[in-house]
Every structure is written in structure tokens, then in C-alpha cells.
All heavy atoms as TSV, in Angstrom:
chain	resi	resn	atom	element	x	y	z
A	1	MET	N	N	-15.706	-4.167	-39.088
A	1	MET	CA	C	-14.859	-4.876	-38.169
A	1	MET	C	C	-13.897	-3.930	-37.447
A	1	MET	O	O	-13.575	-4.142	-36.280
A	1	MET	CB	C	-14.080	-5.938	-38.951
A	1	MET	CG	C	-13.531	-7.023	-38.095
A	1	MET	SD	S	-14.823	-7.892	-37.234
A	1	MET	CE	C	-14.100	-9.451	-37.020
A	2	THR	N	N	-13.447	-2.908	-38.152
A	2	THR	CA	C	-12.551	-1.941	-37.538
A	2	THR	C	C	-13.243	-1.222	-36.396
A	2	THR	O	O	-12.630	-0.972	-35.354
A	2	THR	CB	C	-12.083	-0.914	-38.586
A	2	THR	OG1	O	-11.522	-1.612	-39.690
A	2	THR	CG2	C	-11.045	0.015	-38.015
A	3	SER	N	N	-14.508	-0.908	-36.568
A	3	SER	CA	C	-15.251	-0.231	-35.515
A	3	SER	C	C	-15.345	-1.116	-34.265
A	3	SER	O	O	-15.248	-0.633	-33.136
A	3	SER	CB	C	-16.648	0.120	-36.024
A	3	SER	OG	O	-17.401	0.698	-35.002
A	4	PHE	N	N	-15.515	-2.407	-34.470
A	4	PHE	CA	C	-15.586	-3.341	-33.348
A	4	PHE	C	C	-14.269	-3.350	-32.572
A	4	PHE	O	O	-14.254	-3.309	-31.334
A	4	PHE	CB	C	-15.921	-4.742	-33.867
A	4	PHE	CG	C	-15.877	-5.795	-32.810
A	4	PHE	CD1	C	-16.902	-5.886	-31.872
A	4	PHE	CD2	C	-14.821	-6.689	-32.744
A	4	PHE	CE1	C	-16.863	-6.852	-30.886
A	4	PHE	CE2	C	-14.780	-7.652	-31.763
A	4	PHE	CZ	C	-15.803	-7.740	-30.827
A	5	PHE	N	N	-13.142	-3.400	-33.280
A	5	PHE	CA	C	-11.840	-3.395	-32.619
A	5	PHE	C	C	-11.591	-2.074	-31.905
A	5	PHE	O	O	-11.015	-2.062	-30.809
A	5	PHE	CB	C	-10.723	-3.682	-33.623
A	5	PHE	CG	C	-10.673	-5.110	-34.060
A	5	PHE	CD1	C	-10.674	-5.438	-35.408
A	5	PHE	CD2	C	-10.632	-6.128	-33.128
A	5	PHE	CE1	C	-10.623	-6.752	-35.807
A	5	PHE	CE2	C	-10.583	-7.452	-33.531
A	5	PHE	CZ	C	-10.588	-7.768	-34.871
A	6	ASN	N	N	-12.019	-0.978	-32.504
A	6	ASN	CA	C	-11.864	0.322	-31.848
A	6	ASN	C	C	-12.656	0.368	-30.553
A	6	ASN	O	O	-12.176	0.879	-29.528
A	6	ASN	CB	C	-12.310	1.448	-32.772
A	6	ASN	CG	C	-11.299	1.722	-33.871
A	6	ASN	OD1	O	-10.144	1.332	-33.756
A	6	ASN	ND2	N	-11.752	2.382	-34.936
A	7	LYS	N	N	-13.870	-0.160	-30.577
A	7	LYS	CA	C	-14.688	-0.170	-29.364
A	7	LYS	C	C	-14.063	-1.064	-28.296
A	7	LYS	O	O	-14.033	-0.712	-27.113
A	7	LYS	CB	C	-16.103	-0.644	-29.691
A	7	LYS	CG	C	-16.938	0.362	-30.418
A	7	LYS	CD	C	-18.340	-0.170	-30.681
A	7	LYS	CE	C	-19.127	0.848	-31.500
A	7	LYS	NZ	N	-20.478	0.368	-31.792
A	8	MET	N	N	-13.568	-2.228	-28.677
A	8	MET	CA	C	-12.981	-3.145	-27.714
A	8	MET	C	C	-11.710	-2.554	-27.086
A	8	MET	O	O	-11.497	-2.659	-25.878
A	8	MET	CB	C	-12.641	-4.484	-28.392
A	8	MET	CG	C	-13.819	-5.370	-28.626
A	8	MET	SD	S	-14.559	-5.834	-27.060
A	8	MET	CE	C	-16.250	-5.410	-27.384
A	9	THR	N	N	-10.857	-1.942	-27.902
A	9	THR	CA	C	-9.638	-1.348	-27.347
A	9	THR	C	C	-9.971	-0.168	-26.451
A	9	THR	O	O	-9.320	0.044	-25.424
A	9	THR	CB	C	-8.685	-0.911	-28.463
A	9	THR	OG1	O	-9.374	-0.046	-29.364
A	9	THR	CG2	C	-8.149	-2.106	-29.226
A	10	SER	N	N	-11.003	0.573	-26.807
A	10	SER	CA	C	-11.428	1.690	-25.971
A	10	SER	C	C	-11.959	1.188	-24.627
A	10	SER	O	O	-11.646	1.752	-23.571
A	10	SER	CB	C	-12.496	2.505	-26.694
A	10	SER	OG	O	-12.964	3.537	-25.877
A	11	ILE	N	N	-12.762	0.130	-24.645
A	11	ILE	CA	C	-13.288	-0.453	-23.406
A	11	ILE	C	C	-12.147	-1.000	-22.556
A	11	ILE	O	O	-12.101	-0.793	-21.333
A	11	ILE	CB	C	-14.322	-1.550	-23.730
A	11	ILE	CG1	C	-15.592	-0.921	-24.296
A	11	ILE	CG2	C	-14.634	-2.393	-22.513
A	11	ILE	CD1	C	-16.576	-1.924	-24.856
A	12	LEU	N	N	-11.215	-1.688	-23.190
A	12	LEU	CA	C	-10.083	-2.252	-22.469
A	12	LEU	C	C	-9.214	-1.146	-21.859
A	12	LEU	O	O	-8.774	-1.259	-20.708
A	12	LEU	CB	C	-9.253	-3.125	-23.405
A	12	LEU	CG	C	-8.083	-3.874	-22.763
A	12	LEU	CD1	C	-8.591	-4.846	-21.715
A	12	LEU	CD2	C	-7.292	-4.597	-23.824
A	13	ALA	N	N	-8.987	-0.077	-22.601
A	13	ALA	CA	C	-8.187	1.034	-22.086
A	13	ALA	C	C	-8.883	1.684	-20.892
A	13	ALA	O	O	-8.235	2.024	-19.889
A	13	ALA	CB	C	-7.944	2.060	-23.183
A	14	GLY	N	N	-10.197	1.852	-20.979
A	14	GLY	CA	C	-10.936	2.425	-19.854
A	14	GLY	C	C	-10.874	1.539	-18.631
A	14	GLY	O	O	-10.716	2.029	-17.497
A	15	ALA	N	N	-10.970	0.236	-18.828
A	15	ALA	CA	C	-10.896	-0.690	-17.697
A	15	ALA	C	C	-9.519	-0.651	-17.047
A	15	ALA	O	O	-9.388	-0.678	-15.824
A	15	ALA	CB	C	-11.227	-2.099	-18.168
A	16	VAL	N	N	-8.475	-0.572	-17.872
A	16	VAL	CA	C	-7.115	-0.507	-17.339
A	16	VAL	C	C	-6.927	0.782	-16.548
A	16	VAL	O	O	-6.334	0.773	-15.460
A	16	VAL	CB	C	-6.084	-0.631	-18.475
A	16	VAL	CG1	C	-4.688	-0.269	-17.997
A	16	VAL	CG2	C	-6.104	-2.028	-19.051
A	17	VAL	N	N	-7.445	1.887	-17.053
A	17	VAL	CA	C	-7.328	3.163	-16.347
A	17	VAL	C	C	-8.039	3.080	-14.990
A	17	VAL	O	O	-7.518	3.536	-13.965
A	17	VAL	CB	C	-7.891	4.316	-17.212
A	17	VAL	CG1	C	-8.098	5.568	-16.378
A	17	VAL	CG2	C	-6.961	4.600	-18.366
A	18	LEU	N	N	-9.219	2.486	-14.970
A	18	LEU	CA	C	-9.947	2.354	-13.701
A	18	LEU	C	C	-9.204	1.451	-12.723
A	18	LEU	O	O	-9.133	1.747	-11.520
A	18	LEU	CB	C	-11.349	1.819	-13.956
A	18	LEU	CG	C	-12.348	2.813	-14.534
A	18	LEU	CD1	C	-13.679	2.127	-14.828
A	18	LEU	CD2	C	-12.568	3.970	-13.590
A	19	LEU	N	N	-8.655	0.353	-13.206
A	19	LEU	CA	C	-7.920	-0.553	-12.322
A	19	LEU	C	C	-6.660	0.103	-11.756
A	19	LEU	O	O	-6.357	-0.021	-10.564
A	19	LEU	CB	C	-7.556	-1.830	-13.067
A	19	LEU	CG	C	-8.716	-2.791	-13.334
A	19	LEU	CD1	C	-8.252	-3.943	-14.218
A	19	LEU	CD2	C	-9.286	-3.316	-12.033
A	20	VAL	N	N	-5.926	0.794	-12.603
A	20	VAL	CA	C	-4.706	1.470	-12.135
A	20	VAL	C	C	-5.065	2.577	-11.150
A	20	VAL	O	O	-4.405	2.748	-10.114
A	20	VAL	CB	C	-3.897	2.014	-13.328
A	20	VAL	CG1	C	-2.776	2.929	-12.867
A	20	VAL	CG2	C	-3.335	0.861	-14.143
A	21	GLY	N	N	-6.118	3.320	-11.441
A	21	GLY	CA	C	-6.551	4.371	-10.518
A	21	GLY	C	C	-6.977	3.807	-9.179
A	21	GLY	O	O	-6.646	4.358	-8.120
A	22	GLY	N	N	-7.690	2.688	-9.202
A	22	GLY	CA	C	-8.088	2.053	-7.940
A	22	GLY	C	C	-6.896	1.552	-7.151
A	22	GLY	O	O	-6.855	1.673	-5.923
A	23	ALA	N	N	-5.922	0.986	-7.855
A	23	ALA	CA	C	-4.725	0.494	-7.172
A	23	ALA	C	C	-3.939	1.644	-6.543
A	23	ALA	O	O	-3.466	1.539	-5.405
A	23	ALA	CB	C	-3.846	-0.273	-8.156
A	24	LEU	N	N	-3.796	2.735	-7.255
A	24	LEU	CA	C	-3.062	3.881	-6.710
A	24	LEU	C	C	-3.800	4.510	-5.534
A	24	LEU	O	O	-3.174	4.937	-4.552
A	24	LEU	CB	C	-2.814	4.915	-7.807
A	24	LEU	CG	C	-1.781	4.519	-8.859
A	24	LEU	CD1	C	-1.676	5.596	-9.941
A	24	LEU	CD2	C	-0.436	4.293	-8.216
A	25	ALA	N	N	-5.122	4.569	-5.613
A	25	ALA	CA	C	-5.899	5.094	-4.490
A	25	ALA	C	C	-5.738	4.195	-3.266
A	25	ALA	O	O	-5.598	4.680	-2.134
A	25	ALA	CB	C	-7.365	5.216	-4.883
A	26	GLY	N	N	-5.735	2.899	-3.482
A	26	GLY	CA	C	-5.527	1.969	-2.380
A	26	GLY	C	C	-4.151	2.125	-1.752
A	26	GLY	O	O	-4.011	2.091	-0.530
A	27	LEU	N	N	-3.131	2.305	-2.579
A	27	LEU	CA	C	-1.782	2.529	-2.044
A	27	LEU	C	C	-1.706	3.827	-1.247
A	27	LEU	O	O	-1.076	3.893	-0.190
A	27	LEU	CB	C	-0.765	2.554	-3.182
A	27	LEU	CG	C	-0.428	1.212	-3.807
A	27	LEU	CD1	C	0.452	1.421	-5.039
A	27	LEU	CD2	C	0.271	0.325	-2.816
A	28	GLY	N	N	-2.352	4.866	-1.755
A	28	GLY	CA	C	-2.352	6.137	-1.039
A	28	GLY	C	C	-3.034	6.027	0.316
A	28	GLY	O	O	-2.537	6.545	1.321
A	29	LEU	N	N	-4.162	5.342	0.350
A	29	LEU	CA	C	-4.850	5.164	1.630
A	29	LEU	C	C	-4.029	4.296	2.574
A	29	LEU	O	O	-4.031	4.519	3.792
A	29	LEU	CB	C	-6.233	4.544	1.397
A	29	LEU	CG	C	-7.260	5.466	0.755
A	29	LEU	CD1	C	-8.545	4.700	0.462
A	29	LEU	CD2	C	-7.553	6.654	1.648
A	30	GLY	N	N	-3.336	3.319	2.037
A	30	GLY	CA	C	-2.469	2.493	2.874
A	30	GLY	C	C	-1.342	3.295	3.497
A	30	GLY	O	O	-1.024	3.130	4.680
A	31	VAL	N	N	-0.740	4.179	2.712
A	31	VAL	CA	C	0.332	5.037	3.242
A	31	VAL	C	C	-0.211	5.959	4.326
A	31	VAL	O	O	0.417	6.145	5.373
A	31	VAL	CB	C	0.990	5.846	2.095
A	31	VAL	CG1	C	1.883	6.944	2.639
A	31	VAL	CG2	C	1.782	4.922	1.196
A	32	LEU	N	N	-1.386	6.531	4.101
A	32	LEU	CA	C	-1.992	7.395	5.123
A	32	LEU	C	C	-2.284	6.616	6.401
A	32	LEU	O	O	-2.106	7.136	7.507
A	32	LEU	CB	C	-3.277	8.029	4.586
A	32	LEU	CG	C	-3.092	9.163	3.585
A	32	LEU	CD1	C	-4.451	9.664	3.104
A	32	LEU	CD2	C	-2.328	10.305	4.225
A	33	ALA	N	N	-2.737	5.386	6.259
A	33	ALA	CA	C	-3.017	4.563	7.439
A	33	ALA	C	C	-1.738	4.276	8.221
A	33	ALA	O	O	-1.737	4.316	9.456
A	33	ALA	CB	C	-3.699	3.266	7.019
A	34	VAL	N	N	-0.647	3.999	7.518
A	34	VAL	CA	C	0.629	3.736	8.188
A	34	VAL	C	C	1.113	4.993	8.912
A	34	VAL	O	O	1.590	4.926	10.056
A	34	VAL	CB	C	1.680	3.231	7.178
A	34	VAL	CG1	C	3.081	3.253	7.766
A	34	VAL	CG2	C	1.317	1.837	6.716
A	35	LEU	N	N	0.993	6.145	8.277
A	35	LEU	CA	C	1.409	7.394	8.923
A	35	LEU	C	C	0.554	7.698	10.148
A	35	LEU	O	O	1.060	8.147	11.188
A	35	LEU	CB	C	1.342	8.551	7.927
A	35	LEU	CG	C	2.399	8.535	6.827
A	35	LEU	CD1	C	2.142	9.652	5.820
A	35	LEU	CD2	C	3.783	8.674	7.414
A	36	ALA	N	N	-0.747	7.449	10.034
A	36	ALA	CA	C	-1.635	7.688	11.173
A	36	ALA	C	C	-1.297	6.749	12.331
A	36	ALA	O	O	-1.296	7.161	13.499
A	36	ALA	CB	C	-3.088	7.504	10.752
A	37	MET	N	N	-0.993	5.507	12.025
A	37	MET	CA	C	-0.628	4.562	13.081
A	37	MET	C	C	0.683	4.980	13.741
A	37	MET	O	O	0.842	4.875	14.961
A	37	MET	CB	C	-0.502	3.161	12.496
A	37	MET	CG	C	-0.337	2.083	13.541
A	37	MET	SD	S	-1.709	1.981	14.700
A	37	MET	CE	C	-3.011	1.444	13.633
A	38	GLY	N	N	1.630	5.462	12.953
A	38	GLY	CA	C	2.879	5.967	13.530
A	38	GLY	C	C	2.638	7.146	14.454
A	38	GLY	O	O	3.263	7.258	15.516
A	39	GLY	N	N	1.737	8.037	14.059
A	39	GLY	CA	C	1.394	9.165	14.922
A	39	GLY	C	C	0.752	8.721	16.217
A	39	GLY	O	O	1.046	9.261	17.297
A	40	LEU	N	N	-0.126	7.737	16.139
A	40	LEU	CA	C	-0.758	7.223	17.357
A	40	LEU	C	C	0.252	6.539	18.276
A	40	LEU	O	O	0.175	6.663	19.499
A	40	LEU	CB	C	-1.884	6.256	16.993
A	40	LEU	CG	C	-3.148	6.901	16.433
A	40	LEU	CD1	C	-4.132	5.819	15.987
A	40	LEU	CD2	C	-3.804	7.788	17.470
A	41	ILE	N	N	1.205	5.834	17.684
A	41	ILE	CA	C	2.248	5.202	18.493
A	41	ILE	C	C	3.103	6.259	19.187
A	41	ILE	O	O	3.419	6.144	20.380
A	41	ILE	CB	C	3.111	4.273	17.613
A	41	ILE	CG1	C	2.293	3.047	17.202
A	41	ILE	CG2	C	4.393	3.852	18.320
A	41	ILE	CD1	C	2.955	2.186	16.153
A	42	ALA	N	N	3.464	7.319	18.469
A	42	ALA	CA	C	4.252	8.395	19.071
A	42	ALA	C	C	3.476	9.080	20.191
A	42	ALA	O	O	4.038	9.404	21.247
A	42	ALA	CB	C	4.650	9.406	17.998
A	43	LEU	N	N	2.189	9.292	19.975
A	43	LEU	CA	C	1.351	9.899	21.016
A	43	LEU	C	C	1.287	9.002	22.247
A	43	LEU	O	O	1.418	9.471	23.380
A	43	LEU	CB	C	-0.047	10.156	20.470
A	43	LEU	CG	C	-1.069	10.733	21.444
A	43	LEU	CD1	C	-0.678	12.140	21.843
A	43	LEU	CD2	C	-2.444	10.720	20.822
A	44	GLY	N	N	1.110	7.717	22.033
A	44	GLY	CA	C	1.057	6.784	23.162
A	44	GLY	C	C	2.358	6.751	23.937
A	44	GLY	O	O	2.363	6.734	25.170
A	45	LEU	N	N	3.490	6.736	23.226
A	45	LEU	CA	C	4.784	6.756	23.911
A	45	LEU	C	C	4.979	8.053	24.688
A	45	LEU	O	O	5.528	8.052	25.790
A	45	LEU	CB	C	5.912	6.563	22.903
A	45	LEU	CG	C	6.060	5.158	22.341
A	45	LEU	CD1	C	7.130	5.139	21.257
A	45	LEU	CD2	C	6.408	4.167	23.433
A	46	GLY	N	N	4.504	9.150	24.124
A	46	GLY	CA	C	4.604	10.428	24.838
A	46	GLY	C	C	3.764	10.437	26.103
A	46	GLY	O	O	4.186	10.940	27.152
A	47	ILE	N	N	2.576	9.860	26.021
A	47	ILE	CA	C	1.714	9.798	27.207
A	47	ILE	C	C	2.332	8.895	28.272
A	47	ILE	O	O	2.286	9.196	29.465
A	47	ILE	CB	C	0.303	9.313	26.806
A	47	ILE	CG1	C	-0.400	10.408	26.009
A	47	ILE	CG2	C	-0.516	8.926	28.021
A	47	ILE	CD1	C	-1.709	9.963	25.381
A	48	LEU	N	N	2.922	7.777	27.834
A	48	LEU	CA	C	3.555	6.874	28.797
A	48	LEU	C	C	4.805	7.490	29.425
A	48	LEU	O	O	5.102	7.237	30.596
A	48	LEU	CB	C	3.924	5.555	28.111
A	48	LEU	CG	C	2.764	4.634	27.765
A	48	LEU	CD1	C	3.269	3.447	26.958
A	48	LEU	CD2	C	2.061	4.148	29.013
A	49	ALA	N	N	5.550	8.283	28.675
A	49	ALA	CA	C	6.804	8.842	29.183
A	49	ALA	C	C	6.607	10.132	29.976
A	49	ALA	O	O	7.504	10.535	30.714
A	49	ALA	CB	C	7.754	9.108	28.018
A	50	ALA	N	N	5.451	10.774	29.857
A	50	ALA	CA	C	5.233	12.082	30.484
A	50	ALA	C	C	5.464	12.086	32.001
A	50	ALA	O	O	6.114	13.007	32.521
A	50	ALA	CB	C	3.839	12.604	30.149
A	51	PRO	N	N	4.977	11.128	32.769
A	51	PRO	CA	C	5.211	11.182	34.217
A	51	PRO	C	C	6.691	11.115	34.584
A	51	PRO	O	O	7.137	11.782	35.523
A	51	PRO	CB	C	4.482	9.941	34.750
A	51	PRO	CG	C	3.508	9.575	33.710
A	51	PRO	CD	C	4.098	10.015	32.416
A	52	PHE	N	N	7.473	10.318	33.839
A	52	PHE	CA	C	8.890	10.196	34.141
A	52	PHE	C	C	9.649	11.471	33.785
A	52	PHE	O	O	10.538	11.901	34.518
A	52	PHE	CB	C	9.480	8.995	33.403
A	52	PHE	CG	C	8.770	7.707	33.720
A	52	PHE	CD1	C	7.947	7.095	32.789
A	52	PHE	CD2	C	8.901	7.125	34.968
A	52	PHE	CE1	C	7.286	5.921	33.081
A	52	PHE	CE2	C	8.246	5.957	35.284
A	52	PHE	CZ	C	7.427	5.352	34.341
A	53	VAL	N	N	9.284	12.087	32.666
A	53	VAL	CA	C	9.932	13.331	32.259
A	53	VAL	C	C	9.601	14.443	33.253
A	53	VAL	O	O	10.454	15.238	33.631
A	53	VAL	CB	C	9.507	13.705	30.818
A	53	VAL	CG1	C	10.027	15.072	30.434
A	53	VAL	CG2	C	9.999	12.656	29.846
A	54	THR	N	N	8.347	14.477	33.718
A	54	THR	CA	C	7.937	15.488	34.694
A	54	THR	C	C	8.699	15.307	36.001
A	54	THR	O	O	9.142	16.273	36.610
A	54	THR	CB	C	6.418	15.393	34.938
A	54	THR	OG1	O	5.750	15.516	33.694
A	54	THR	CG2	C	5.949	16.474	35.870
A	55	LYS	N	N	8.859	14.059	36.442
A	55	LYS	CA	C	9.596	13.783	37.678
A	55	LYS	C	C	11.039	14.224	37.550
A	55	LYS	O	O	11.598	14.830	38.470
A	55	LYS	CB	C	9.502	12.280	37.982
A	55	LYS	CG	C	10.229	11.849	39.217
A	55	LYS	CD	C	9.580	12.386	40.470
A	55	LYS	CE	C	10.257	11.794	41.696
A	55	LYS	NZ	N	10.312	12.733	42.791
A	56	LEU	N	N	11.670	13.953	36.397
A	56	LEU	CA	C	13.047	14.394	36.191
A	56	LEU	C	C	13.147	15.915	36.219
A	56	LEU	O	O	14.070	16.481	36.809
A	56	LEU	CB	C	13.583	13.860	34.868
A	56	LEU	CG	C	13.978	12.388	34.821
A	56	LEU	CD1	C	14.321	11.991	33.394
A	56	LEU	CD2	C	15.150	12.130	35.734
A	57	ALA	N	N	12.203	16.591	35.599
A	57	ALA	CA	C	12.234	18.053	35.571
A	57	ALA	C	C	12.037	18.614	36.972
A	57	ALA	O	O	12.695	19.595	37.357
A	57	ALA	CB	C	11.152	18.571	34.630
A	58	GLU	N	N	11.149	18.015	37.760
A	58	GLU	CA	C	10.940	18.486	39.131
A	58	GLU	C	C	12.188	18.268	39.978
A	58	GLU	O	O	12.549	19.119	40.797
A	58	GLU	CB	C	9.741	17.769	39.752
A	58	GLU	CG	C	8.415	18.205	39.175
A	58	GLU	CD	C	7.252	17.360	39.676
A	58	GLU	OE1	O	7.499	16.340	40.365
A	58	GLU	OE2	O	6.110	17.715	39.360
A	59	ASP	N	N	12.848	17.130	39.813
A	59	ASP	CA	C	14.074	16.861	40.564
A	59	ASP	C	C	15.168	17.861	40.202
A	59	ASP	O	O	15.885	18.359	41.084
A	59	ASP	CB	C	14.562	15.435	40.296
A	59	ASP	CG	C	13.654	14.384	40.922
A	59	ASP	OD1	O	12.811	14.758	41.769
A	59	ASP	OD2	O	13.783	13.200	40.549
A	60	GLU	N	N	15.327	18.154	38.925
A	60	GLU	CA	C	16.333	19.122	38.501
A	60	GLU	C	C	16.019	20.517	39.039
A	60	GLU	O	O	16.918	21.248	39.455
A	60	GLU	CB	C	16.434	19.154	36.969
A	60	GLU	CG	C	17.053	17.914	36.359
A	60	GLU	CD	C	18.513	17.768	36.732
A	60	GLU	OE1	O	19.233	18.785	36.796
A	60	GLU	OE2	O	18.927	16.620	36.975
A	61	LEU	N	N	14.747	20.883	39.049
A	61	LEU	CA	C	14.351	22.194	39.568
A	61	LEU	C	C	14.604	22.272	41.066
A	61	LEU	O	O	15.114	23.283	41.564
A	61	LEU	CB	C	12.872	22.448	39.262
A	61	LEU	CG	C	12.319	23.816	39.640
A	61	LEU	CD1	C	13.066	24.910	38.890
A	61	LEU	CD2	C	10.848	23.893	39.354
A	62	ALA	N	N	14.291	21.222	41.800
A	62	ALA	CA	C	14.528	21.210	43.239
A	62	ALA	C	C	16.022	21.263	43.541
A	62	ALA	O	O	16.444	21.950	44.471
A	62	ALA	CB	C	13.909	19.962	43.854
A	63	LYS	N	N	16.821	20.571	42.758
A	63	LYS	CA	C	18.267	20.592	42.970
A	63	LYS	C	C	18.821	21.981	42.677
A	63	LYS	O	O	19.713	22.459	43.374
A	63	LYS	CB	C	18.929	19.539	42.079
A	63	LYS	CG	C	20.398	19.368	42.359
A	63	LYS	CD	C	21.033	18.147	41.708
A	63	LYS	CE	C	20.786	18.092	40.246
A	63	LYS	NZ	N	21.579	17.052	39.562
A	64	ALA	N	N	18.306	22.627	41.664
A	64	ALA	CA	C	18.783	23.971	41.316
A	64	ALA	C	C	18.387	24.985	42.389
A	64	ALA	O	O	19.119	25.947	42.640
A	64	ALA	CB	C	18.210	24.386	39.974
A	65	GLU	N	N	17.259	24.792	43.047
A	65	GLU	CA	C	16.817	25.723	44.086
A	65	GLU	C	C	17.610	25.535	45.375
A	65	GLU	O	O	17.800	26.494	46.121
A	65	GLU	CB	C	15.324	25.533	44.348
A	65	GLU	CG	C	14.447	26.045	43.221
A	65	GLU	CD	C	12.985	25.739	43.451
A	65	GLU	OE1	O	12.645	24.967	44.368
A	65	GLU	OE2	O	12.152	26.286	42.696
A	66	THR	N	N	18.059	24.322	45.656
A	66	THR	CA	C	18.764	24.072	46.923
A	66	THR	C	C	20.260	24.381	46.849
A	66	THR	O	O	20.874	24.675	47.869
A	66	THR	CB	C	18.576	22.615	47.357
A	66	THR	OG1	O	19.050	21.753	46.332
A	66	THR	CG2	C	17.118	22.319	47.642
A	67	THR	N	N	20.851	24.315	45.678
A	67	THR	CA	C	22.281	24.596	45.570
A	67	THR	C	C	22.487	26.097	45.412
A	67	THR	O	O	21.805	26.750	44.636
A	67	THR	CB	C	22.903	23.863	44.374
A	67	THR	OG1	O	22.203	24.246	43.186
A	67	THR	CG2	C	22.814	22.367	44.554
A	68	PRO	N	N	23.414	26.656	46.179
A	68	PRO	CA	C	23.659	28.104	46.042
A	68	PRO	C	C	24.378	28.409	44.737
A	68	PRO	O	O	25.242	27.671	44.296
A	68	PRO	CB	C	24.558	28.415	47.246
A	68	PRO	CG	C	25.184	27.123	47.611
A	68	PRO	CD	C	24.237	26.038	47.222
A	69	SER	N	N	23.969	29.464	44.112
A	69	SER	CA	C	24.610	29.857	42.856
A	69	SER	C	C	25.758	30.792	43.141
A	69	SER	O	O	25.745	31.595	44.067
A	69	SER	CB	C	23.594	30.543	41.939
A	69	SER	OG	O	23.012	31.642	42.601
A	70	ALA	N	N	26.814	30.696	42.342
A	70	ALA	CA	C	28.016	31.473	42.588
A	70	ALA	C	C	27.965	32.832	41.959
A	70	ALA	O	O	27.258	33.216	41.149
A	70	ALA	CB	C	29.214	30.710	42.059
């Protein structure tokens, strides 16, 4: 009977280890997905803002070229 209990506890421990490992792997992949989505959002905002930033830089450069420096 002791051997039976040892086998059952061993099987149960292995199942718990597999379940915990699967849960942690799922959490890790979820965190990576959130970080990747944040990166894509930042890239999209940068692409959307690029024309306005370029226009501001061109205006500042043109203003600096037309004003005489002391």
C-alpha cells in the first residue's frame, strides 16, 4: 500500500509541476505580447508624427538661415 501512495504522490507532484510550468510559460508569453504591442504602438505614433516633426525642423532651419547672426 505504501508503494501505491508513493506512486500517486509522485504522479500528482509531476502533474502540479507541469501545470505550474505551463502557467508560467503562458504568463511569460503574455508579457512579451504586451511589450511587442507597446513597441508597435510607439512605432505607429512615430510614423504618424514624423511629417509634423520634419515640418517643424524645416521651419526652424529656414528661420535660422534668414535671420542674421550677431
